[in-house]
C-alpha positions in Angstrom: 0.0 -0.1 0.0 1.1 3.4 -1.1 0.8 6.4 1.1 -0.2 9.3 -1.3 0.4 12.7 0.1 -1.2 15.2 -2.3 1.2 18.1 -2.4 0.4 21.7 -3.6 0.9 23.1 -7.0 0.5 26.0 -9.3 0.8 26.2 -13.3 3.0 28.4 -14.7 3.0 29.8 -18.3 5.9 32.2 -19.3 5.8 34.4 -22.3 9.5 34.2 -23.7 11.2 37.0 -25.4 13.4 34.6 -27.7 12.1 34.2 -31.3 12.6 30.4 -31.2 12.6 27.3 -29.1 16.3 26.6 -29.7 17.3 30.1 -28.7 15.4 29.6 -25.5 17.1 26.6 -24.6 20.5 27.8 -25.5 19.6 31.0 -23.2 18.4 28.5 -20.2 21.7 26.7 -20.6 23.8 29.8 -20.5 22.1 31.0 -17.5 22.3 27.9 -15.6 25.7 29.4 -13.8 23.5 32.5 -13.0 21.0 30.6 -11.5 23.3 28.7 -9.2 24.7 32.1 -8.1 21.3 33.0 -6.9 21.0 29.7 -5.0 18.9 27.8 -7.5 19.5 24.6 -9.7 18.3 25.0 -13.0 18.6 21.9 -15.4 17.8 22.7 -19.3 17.5 19.4 -21.4 18.4 19.4 -25.2 14.8 18.6 -25.8 13.6 21.4 -24.0 12.6 20.2 -20.7 13.1 22.5 -17.7 13.6 21.7 -14.2 14.3 24.6 -11.4 14.5 24.5 -7.7 16.1 26.4 -4.8 18.9 24.8 -3.1 17.4 23.0 0.0 17.9 24.8 3.3 18.4 22.2 6.4 14.9 20.5 6.8 12.8 22.5 4.6 12.7 21.2 1.0 11.5 24.0 -1.4 9.3 23.6 -4.3 10.4 22.3 -7.8 9.3 23.6 -11.2 9.1 20.8 -13.7 8.2 22.1 -17.4 9.2 22.4 -21.1 10.0 25.3 -23.7 7.3 25.0 -26.2 6.4 27.0 -29.3 2.6 27.7 -29.8 1.2 30.0 -32.5 4.6 31.6 -33.0 5.0 32.3 -29.6 7.6 30.7 -27.5 6.6 29.7 -24.0 8.0 28.1 -20.6 4.9 26.0 -19.2 5.0 23.6 -16.5 4.4 23.1 -12.6 5.7 24.4 -9.6 4.8 21.7 -7.0 5.6 20.7 -3.2 7.8 18.1 -2.3 5.9 15.4 -1.1 8.3 15.0 1.9 6.4 18.1 3.3 3.1 16.5 4.1 5.1 13.7 5.9 5.2 15.5 9.3 1.7 17.0 8.8 0.2 13.3 8.0 2.2 11.9 10.9 0.8 14.2 13.6 -2.5 13.8 12.2 -2.4 10.0 12.5 -0.8 10.1 15.9 -3.8 12.5 17.1 -6.2 9.9 16.0 -4.5 7.0 17.5 -3.9 8.8 20.9 -7.8 9.8 20.9 -8.6 6.3 20.0 -6.4 4.6 22.9 -7.9 7.3 25.3 -11.4 6.3 24.4 -10.5 2.4 25.0 -8.9 3.2 28.1 -12.0 4.8 29.3 -14.3 2.3 27.9 -12.4 -0.9 28.8 -11.1 0.0 32.6 -12.6 3.1 33.9 -10.2 3.1 36.9 -6.9 3.3 34.6 -6.5 7.1 34.8 -2.8 7.4 33.9 -3.3 5.7 30.5 -6.7 7.6 29.7 -4.9 11.1 30.9 -1.5 10.4 29.1 -3.7 9.3 25.6 -6.0 12.1 26.1 -3.2 14.6 26.5 -1.3 13.4 23.8 -4.2 13.6 21.5 -4.8 17.1 22.3 -1.1 18.2 21.7 -1.0 16.5 18.3 -4.0 17.7 16.9 -3.2 21.5 16.7 0.3 20.6 16.2 -1.0 19.1 12.9 -3.2 21.9 12.0 -0.4 24.6 12.6 2.1 22.5 10.6 -0.6 22.5 7.6 -1.1 26.2 8.2 2.5 26.7 7.7 3.2 24.4 4.7 0.5 26.5 2.8 1.8 30.0 3.6 5.6 28.6 2.9 4.3 27.3 -0.6 2.4 30.8 -1.3 5.7 32.5 -0.6 8.3 30.2 -2.6 5.9 29.5 -5.6 6.0 33.1 -6.8 9.2 33.6 -6.1 10.4 30.7 -8.1 8.3 31.7 -10.8 10.0 35.2 -10.7 13.3 33.7 -10.8 12.4 31.7 -14.0 11.2 34.9 -15.5 14.5 36.7 -14.8 16.7 33.7 -16.3 14.6 33.1 -19.5 13.4 36.7 -20.0 9.8 36.1 -19.8 6.7 37.5 -18.6 3.9 35.9 -17.2 0.8 35.1 -18.8 
């Protein structure tokens, strides 16, 4: 069984100032060193596939862009998706599961042996501690993604000379 943690994502379309796909790909390859200087890792393939992410800081894994340089109706575009790392949802899911398990154990302690007060108190307090922690971590994930995704999009626009649209 695979634990699927749905991450946040945002669609990105940048209109590039280069006239052809090959020039946009060459520009992206030339700007890889500049991206590294700004603490971003930019990879541009010969087929037009592009991936970009900020270098990881400590335990936080920043969002990643995966997309491609395409040509539509005479306009060169960089299209793709900015996605949150799946590992970002692990802590939230862990604390949510722990809150539910502790609440179930507290109810079980109360039903099976009503005189077992220490088990009821420990499980009940643990459930009350893990639930708000899970909600707070979820809120921090959302606000962090909302701050990092536009920053990554503007970095891509600067590197490729594009305009959002």
